[in-house]
SEDO-716310 format. One record per residue (C-alpha): x, y negated, z; residue in three letters. Coordinates in pm, whole numbers, plus 32768, in hexadecimal, padded with zeros to 4 digits. Last residue first. Example, Ala and Ser with C-alpha at 12.3 -4.5 7.8 and 13.67 -1.06 7.14 Angstrom:
BEGIN
8557806A82CASER 84CE81C2830CALA 
//
This chain:
BEGIN
6DEC73818A0BGLY 6E4F73CD88A9SER 6E04755388C5LEU 6CBC757A8856LEU 6CCB74648779ASN 6D14752D862FARG 6C087627868ATYR 6B1F7611855DLEU 6C5675E0845CLEU 6D17770F850BARG 6BE077FE8510LEU 6B8977878395GLU 6D0477C18333ARG 6CD7791B83D2LYS 6BF379AD82D9LEU 6BCC7B1F8383VAL 6BD37BEC824FLYS 6A657CB581D1GLY 6A877C8B8086SER 69B47B8C8043PRO 6A7A7ACF8156SER 6A4A7AA282B2LYS 6A0A79CD83B5PRO 69E47A5B852CLEU 68977A9B85B2SER 67E27A348704GLN 693A79BD87A8VAL 69F279AA88D7PHE 6B0978CD88D8VAL 6C4E792D89AAVAL 6D5A784289EAARG 6EC378308A32LEU 6EDE79938963PRO 70197A3F89E3VAL 715D7A67893CLYS 7239798D89E5PHE 71F77A458B16HIS 72737B7C8A87ALA 716F7C628A75LEU 70BF7D8A8B0BHIS 704E7D378C92SER 70257BA98BF9ARG 6F317C468AE0CYS 6E587CC28BE5HIS 6E4A7B878CC1ASP 6E237AC18B7DILE 6CE27B928B41VAL 6C647B9D8CA1ASP 6CA779FB8C9CGLN 6BB079E68B9BGLU 6A957AA08C18SER 6A497C0D8BA9ALA 68D77C728B80GLN 68247DA38ABCGLN 66E17DCE8A3BGLY 670D7DD988E7SER 687A7DF3889DARG 69387C9688CFMET 69847BCD8785LEU 6AFB7AFA8814LEU 6B8879EF8770ALA 6D2979F08825ALA 6DF27894881EVAL 6F52786B8812ILE 7013771F87FDGLY 70C2766F8701GLU 718475358739ILE 71F375B68895TRP 71C974808942ARG 70B273E3888DPRO 7014750E8823HIS 6F6D754C86BCSER 6EAB768B8680VAL 6F4C77DB8644GLY 6E6D79308601PHE 6DE17A5986BDVAL 6CAA7AF5862FALA 6BF57C0186FCVAL 6ADC7CF386D0GLU 69F57DC7879DSER 6AB57DA988E8VAL 6A0F7E3C8A1ASER 6B017F688A0BPRO 6C227E7F8A4ELEU 6D487F208988ARG 6CE57E28884FTYR 6D797D2A891FILE 6EC47DD588EEILE 6EB97E0A876CGLU 6E327CAD873BGLU 6F9A7C3A87F9VAL 707C7CFE86F6GLU 6F7A7CBD85DCARG 6FAB7B3C85F6SER 712B7B6D8619SER 71DF7A9B86C3VAL 730079B48635ASN 73BB78E68740GLU 741F776586F4GLY 734A76ED8833GLY 721077B78774THR 723B78348624LYS 711E78C885CFILE 710D7A0C84BDMET 70167A9183E1ASP 70E17AC882A7LYS 709F79D38192LYS 70EC78BE8259ARG 705D7772820FASP 70E77639818FVAL 728B760A8162VAL 72E974FB8081THR 7409753F7FC9LEU 74CB74177F01PHE 754974A67DB1GLY 754773497CE3GLU 740D73B97C23ALA 734E74077D72ASP 734575727E1CMET 71FE75C77ED2VAL 720A76CD8001GLY 716577FF8083LEU 726378AB8166ASP 72777A6C8196GLY 73D07A2780F8SER 73CC7B007FEDHIS 75457B767F8BPHE 75497B8E7DF0TRP 75717C877D0DGLY 73FE7CC77CD5HIS 73CC7D6D7E1DALA 74ED7D167F1FPHE 74177D308049ALA 73357E417FCDALA 74807F0A7F8FALA 74EF7EBC80FETHR 73C47EE88195ARG 738C804480D6GLU 74E280948142PRO 74D8807F82ACASP 75F381108376HIS 766F7FB883B0TYR 75E97EB782D6TYR 76F17E8681AEGLU 78277DDD8139THR 77C07CCC81C7ILE 77F77B6380FBLEU 79137A82810BGLN 79A07AF27F7APRO 78537A0E7F12SER 77057A367E76ARG 75CD799F7EF7HIS 744C798C7F1BVAL 735178877F97ILE 720179137F3FGLU 7136783E7E7AGLY 707876C27E66ILE 70BB76067D22GLN 716174B97D3BGLY 729275207C63ALA 71B176497B53ALA 71C077A37BC4VAL 72CD78B77BB9PRO 727B7A167B71GLU 723D7B197C8FGLY 70E67B9E7C2DALA 706C7AE77D6DGLU 70D479E87CFAASP 724F79617D39VAL 730678157DBEILE 747477EA7D8BARG 75CF78137E66THR 771D78587DF9GLN 782178517F5DVAL 79A078437F58ASN 79BA76A87F54LEU 7871767B800FGLY 7715766C7F7FPRO 766A750A7F7DARG 75C3744C80D3GLY 74EF74DA817AALA 73F973C4815ASER 7314730E828BGLY 73C271DA8241PRO 743A717180F3ARG 7491703B80A5THR 752F6FBB81E0ALA 75AF710C8216HIS 76A4711F80FDGLU 77C970988173GLU 77FA71A7828FPRO 77D472DF81B6ARG 76B373B4819DLEU 772674F481A6VAL 76B176438106THR 76FB77BB8130ALA 77B777D58296VAL 778479058354PRO 78497A0B8325ALA 77497A4D81FEILE 768C7B6A82ABGLU 768B7A8383DETHR 75A8792B8352GLN 75EA77F882A4GLY 75B9768482D3TYR 76C275BD833BLEU 766D745D8355ASN 77967354839FTRP 77C1722A846BLEU 78BA71078467ARG 78B0707185BELEU 79176EFD85DFGLY 78366E6E86D2ALA 77966FBA8773PHE 764F6EFA880DARG 75C56E7686ABGLN 76276FBC85CFGLN 75A2709386ACILE 744C6FBE86DBGLU 74226FEA8551ARG 744F71418562LEU 734F71708672THR 728070C28599GLU 72C4719A8476VAL 727872E18559PRO 737273AE8518MET 72FF74F5848DILE 73AB763F8533SER 74DD77188558ALA 75B375C784F6GLY 765174C28575TYR 77BE74288560TYR 787872C085E7GLY 79B7724F8563LYS 7A2F710585F2GLN 7A2971448791LEU 7B2970778852SER 7A286F5B8896SER 796D7034897AVAL 79A26FA88ABBASP 78A16FEA8BABTHR 77CA6ED38C4BSER 76B76EF78B6FASP 768770698B6FPHE 769970CB8CD6LEU 751570778D1EPRO 74D071898BF8HIS 73EF71458AD6ARG 7528714289C0MET 75D4728B8A39LEU 747E73478A40SER 743672D588EDILE 754A73308850TRP 7539749888DFVAL 73D074C0885CTHR 748574378716PRO 7563758B86E7PRO 769C7524875EALA 781674F686EEPHE 7919742E8751PHE 7A64737D86C8SER 7B33724F8755ASN 7B2B72C688ACILE 7BEF71D089C3ARG 7C4F72FA8A94HIS 7BC1725A8BCAALA 7AB4718A8B63ALA 7A1972628A55PHE 7A6373888B75ALA 797872BF8C3EALA 7876727A8B4FLEU 787074028AFBVAL 7865744C8C60ARG 775A73A78CCEGLU 769873AC8BA5PRO 764E75288BBFTHR 770775DC8A90PRO 776877228B52ARG 78E077C48B79SER 79C576B48B24ILE 7ADC76DE8A11ILE 7BC875CE89AAILE 7C5E76328871ASN 7DA3758087DETHR 7DBA75C78677ALA 7ED7764F85DBGLY 7E5F76908466VAL 7DC47802847ETYR 7D9B77E385E1VAL 7C8876BE85C8GLY 7C1477848480PRO 7BBB78CC8567GLY 7B2677E58680LEU 7A5976F285BFPHE 797577848493VAL 79BF79268513ASP 79BA790E868CLEU 78D477E186DDGLN 77D4783985BAALA 781079AB85BACYS 775F79D686E2HIS 77DC7A8F8835TYR 78D9798E883FLEU 77A178B188D5PRO 777F774F88D5LEU 789376808988SER 79D3767188AEHIS 7A47750688D3LEU 7B6D74D387B1ILE 7C7A740587B7CYS 7CD073C78658ASP 7E2473518605ASN 7E5F74BC8515ALA 7D1A7445845AGLY 7B9974F28412ILE 7B3B73FD82E2GLU 79DF74C382D9ALA 7A0074F2815AASP 7B5C754C815EVAL 7B9A75E38290LEU 7A53769282B3CYS 7A7576FB8159THR 7BA4778D817EVAL 7B30782C82D4TYR 7A0478E481F9GLN 7B2279888118TRP 7BC87A1C8273LEU 7A977A9682F1VAL 7A217B5181B5ALA 7B8F7BBF8163ALA 7BB27C5A82D7HIS 7A697CFA828ESER 791C7CB88346LEU 78127DB98381VAL 76B37D408411ALA 76047E2384CCGLY 74937DF98487LYS 73987DDF85E8PRO 72817EBA861DALA 713D7E2B8623SER 71397DF584D0GLU 71327CA0842BTHR 72757C5E84A3GLY 734B7C0785C3SER 74B67BFE8580THR 75E47D0985F1TYR 772A7C9A85AFILE 781E7DD18534ILE 79937D5C8529GLN 7AD57D66846CALA 7A887E3F8378PRO 7B927EB98287HIS 7B627E17813EARG 7CBF7D388190SER 7D8D7E82819BASP 7DF47F8582ADPHE 7F107FE08321VAL 7F437FDE8490ARG 80857FDB855ATHR 8079800886ADPRO 807C7EEC87B2PRO 81D87E9B8818ASP 821E7F2E8981ASN 82127E3D8ABFGLU 80C07ED08B3FCYS 807B7DD08C7CARG 7F847D388B9FLEU 7E747E698B9FLEU 7E857E5A8D43ASP 7E607CEB8D37ASP 7CFA7D068C39PHE 7C8E7E0B8D54THR 7C377F858D2FTHR 7B0F7FB48E07THR 7AC880888F2AGLY 7A607F088FF3ALA 7A007DEE8F5ETHR 7B3B7D248F45ALA 7AF77B9B9015THR 7AAE7A608F68SER 7B7179148F71PRO 7AC578568E66GLU 7AFE783F8D05GLU 7AA1799E8D3ESER 7B7C7B0C8D29PRO 7B337C218C5ELEU 7AEE7D918CF1TRP 7B007E8C8BF4LEU 7A137FCE8C0CHIS 7A9B80F18B22THR 7A0482188ABEGLU 78B9819B8A10VAL 77E082A28945ARG 768D823E899BTHR 758A82F98A34GLY 750C81C48B14LEU 761881DA8C0EGLU 76D780CB8B6FSER 75AE7FC48B7EALA 75C37FE48CFBGLN 77127F8F8D12ARG 77037E908C07ALA 75E77DF08CC0ILE 76AC7E158E27VAL 77D67D6C8DA9ALA 77527C1D8CF5LEU 77887B278DF7GLU 78D77BE18E50SER 79607BDC8CEFASP 79387CF58BCCPHE 79DA7DDF8AD7CYS 79507F048A23ILE 7A01805289B8ALA 79D9814D88D5LYS 78A0808E8808ALA 77D78170873FGLY 774580528694SER 75DE80E08694HIS 76118137881AGLN 76B1800188A2LEU 759C7F2C87E6ILE 74887FEE8866HIS 75347FDE89ACALA 753F7E6B89D4VAL 73B97E4B897CGLU 737E7F458A9AALA 74727E768B8CSER 73AF7D588B21THR 74387C468A20LEU 74A17AEF8A92MET 76107B358A8APHE 75FF7B5A88E8ASN 771C7C8B88A1VAL 78637C7387CEPRO 789F7DBE870BVAL 7A1B7D9286B0LEU 7A8C7E8C85DCVAL 7BE47F50860DALA 7D117F0D8526GLY 7DED7EF48658LEU 7E5B7D708624ARG 7CE57D2885E5ALA 7C7F7DB5873BVAL 7DB67CE787D7ALA 7D0E7BB48716PHE 7B967BAB87A8ARG 7C0D7C1A8913VAL 7D117B108917ALA 7BE279EF88DCALA 7B197AB089B9PHE 7C327AB18AE4ALA 7C42793A8AAEHIS 7AD9792E8B0DSER 798678F68A60ASN 787E79ED8B20ARG 78967B398B21ALA 780C7C898A61LEU 79417D198983ILE 78F07E6188BFALA 7A2E7EF78829VAL 79D97FC086FFARG 7AE780CF869CASP 7B538097852DGLY 7CC280AA855CILE 7D1B812A86E0GLY 7C9F80EB8838ILE 7D16821F8928GLY 7D5181478A3DARG 7F0D813189DCALA 7E62809588AEALA 7DA67F978991LEU 7ED57F558A4DGLY 7FB97F078930SER 7EAD7E18887EALA 7EB47D5089D4LEU 802E7D66899BARG 800E7CC6883ASER 7EE57BC388AFCYS 7FBE7B4F89EEILE 81077B1988CBARG 80397A5E87E6ASP 7F71796D8907PHE 80E079338990GLU 815A78BB883CALA 8044781787F6TYR 802F7753895FTHR 7F5B77D68A6CTRP 7EC876F18B68VAL 7DD277AD8C59VAL 7D6876E68D97SER 7C0A76D58CFDGLY 7C3A77298B7ACYS 7D3C76838ABCARG 7D9777448975ILE 7E9976FF8885ALA 7F67761B88F3VAL 80B175B0880ALYS 81DA765B8876ASP 820E77578755PRO 8189767C865EVAL 820377298508ARG 8253789D8580ALA 80DC7877863DALA 804C782A8536THR 80A979258466ARG 80A17A518578HIS 7F3479D185E7LEU 7EDD79D18483ILE 7F5E7B30843EGLU 7E587BB4855ESER 7D107B47848BLEU 7DA87C0A8333SER 7E6F7BB9820EGLN 7FA97C438246CYS 7F2F7DA081CBHIS 7F297D748077ILE 80547CA1805CALA 80E37DF180F1PRO 807B7ECA7FCBASP 8008801B7FDAMET 
//
């Protein structure tokens, strides 16, 4: 095998950056500060420690943890071994985590003290997990009993074993909410992730002089692969905090002179509404990014007014394209607020009809992509893989309009998905849980506008004849089976659900009817 091919991996970008800027600060998290040379050495020792515990090429390593320096190190150490990272949403229940561990066949799971109980419970539910690895956090914490610790692995002084693989080798499997109850495992190769990094460096202007604040969860590909990965690629300084609370974010702005920050609209709104905002020096912030859900135009204007000199990017995409597909650049915001921008450097995007044929400019259709950034497959799911790549393009499941100049506007979701607080929620998953109530005849779950979460979840229920349930009964039932962000905020009881002649529930009509339900 050509060694030049082997070098194109996530592991090698850290090696190369450490050789270029060995003494520059790479990672700062709590009291931990690593230069690039130290970060590179730590990842090699961590990889050696994992190898000594049986982790080899192709093995899946799950991680269930808040943001930390250890999370960042695991990311690159796993890549160094040719193993496959499986980041897990820390808001899931133990049963939901167990499904991901089972489906991915994860051999090891890494977790911090906060998530230890859920990780251990999930591991015991019919999984193949053999190794439990405890990770330190931003703040001091105590190792969980009966686990291998991060420091245990770092005691391994041997060089990591040589793993020969090319850029098509899987780097990660990220599980996405789908229209079906079970999430899909999006398999992304090293090549796909690296092509996406190049798109981010060019179109999002991520550079070596950036001091990037990583506050959104690293389990999500947006923070992991749009900011941390590209930041390491070019030698930026990466400040990691465990959660995006306004107090923590504003304190980091002031303490570290952050000049680059990404957050969904909900977090930007929370910053500007916080009492500390006006007394915090945010003048260092030069680059602002948003995505995950549509930014209200009035919020966009307020951000531009209250963060003097801030340049804003809108990044639209999804996990399956690693994740950036289109970019609205700062100079384009004034004339096209609400647009998702134009295709990124390594992406080709168009709008098609049901037959897969391109539609004219200005007409609504499904957004599809071609790109080296795309997934290889949905793990162990050839049928959904084939459907996603029908007609030779990847089908996003979103509906959009593209104008004559190539600017995209996302108008709706073809797939039955709700985006609340930056998280994807499958309507069908929530509906399946509600259908477990014997009193329910029909249910439709949909999203409507919410002042904080941008979109909130509502469930419309038709009860069986002679049966009753209260709104709180339904909400409590959902809470006992679902992660908190998937639980409906309101439940409404109806005499009938609007349907098409073919019997399909018309959720657009429900969204219109209840559009102001959560606005108060």
